[in-house]
C-alpha positions in Angstrom: -136.2 69.2 -91.0 -137.0 70.0 -87.6 -136.5 67.5 -84.8 -138.7 66.9 -81.4 -137.5 65.0 -78.5 -140.5 62.4 -76.9 -141.1 62.2 -73.3 -138.4 63.0 -70.8 -135.5 63.8 -73.7 -133.8 67.1 -74.3 -132.2 68.5 -77.2 -129.1 70.1 -76.7 -126.7 72.0 -78.7 -122.9 72.0 -77.5 -121.2 75.4 -76.5 -118.0 75.8 -77.8 -115.0 74.8 -75.5 -112.3 76.8 -74.2 -109.4 77.1 -76.8 -107.0 78.9 -74.1 -105.9 77.6 -70.6 -106.2 79.9 -67.6 -102.3 80.0 -67.8 -102.6 81.5 -71.6 -101.8 77.8 -73.3 -103.5 77.8 -77.0 -104.9 74.1 -76.9 -104.9 72.5 -80.7 -108.4 71.0 -81.9 -107.0 67.5 -81.2 -106.4 68.5 -77.6 -109.8 69.6 -76.5 -112.4 67.7 -74.5 -116.0 67.8 -75.6 -117.8 70.3 -73.8 -120.3 69.5 -70.9 -122.2 72.8 -71.4 -124.9 73.3 -73.7 -128.1 75.5 -74.3 -131.3 73.5 -74.4 -132.8 73.8 -78.1 -136.1 71.6 -77.6 -137.8 69.5 -75.0 -140.3 66.8 -74.8 -143.4 66.7 -73.2 -142.3 65.0 -69.8 -141.8 61.6 -68.2 -145.1 59.3 -67.9 -145.5 57.8 -64.7 -147.0 54.3 -63.6 -150.2 56.3 -63.0 -150.3 57.6 -66.2 -149.8 61.4 -65.4 -147.1 63.3 -66.8 -143.9 64.5 -64.7 -143.2 68.2 -66.0 -139.8 68.9 -67.1 -137.4 70.9 -64.7 -135.5 72.7 -68.0 -136.8 74.8 -70.6 -136.1 75.5 -74.0 -133.1 78.3 -73.7 -131.8 76.9 -70.5 -127.6 77.0 -70.3 -126.9 73.5 -68.7 -124.3 71.0 -67.5 -124.6 67.5 -68.6 -122.4 64.4 -67.8 -119.3 63.3 -69.8 -120.9 60.6 -71.7 -124.3 61.7 -71.8 -126.8 61.4 -74.8 -126.7 60.5 -78.4 -125.1 62.9 -81.0 -127.6 63.8 -84.1 -126.7 66.1 -86.7 -130.0 67.9 -88.3 -129.3 70.3 -91.3 -125.6 70.4 -90.4 -125.8 71.2 -87.2 -124.6 68.8 -84.6 -126.9 68.1 -81.3 -127.3 65.9 -78.4 -130.7 63.9 -77.3 -130.2 63.0 -73.9 -132.6 62.4 -70.9 -133.4 65.0 -68.6 -131.8 62.9 -65.7 -128.5 63.3 -67.6 -128.6 67.4 -66.8 -126.8 68.0 -63.7 -127.4 71.9 -63.1 -128.9 74.8 -65.1 -126.6 77.9 -65.1 -128.1 80.9 -64.4 
């Protein structure tokens, strides 16, 4: 099964959180926070504006992005977990 986001939505795969702190402490699974960094897997066509034109998406497939803490909706497709979020929930692209 494939999933294709609509309008200005983005499908993101979370990247793994660090399991060791900067000081060398190993964190158990229960103490880890959900990562706010992910890889863009798929994007919609863009936001439809009031005049009927489509605003081009600023992110593209393959970008590594930072997003807000409570961004998106968790979905599971073919045993992989993804987030579907509005493009406006993305704060930055990591280059």
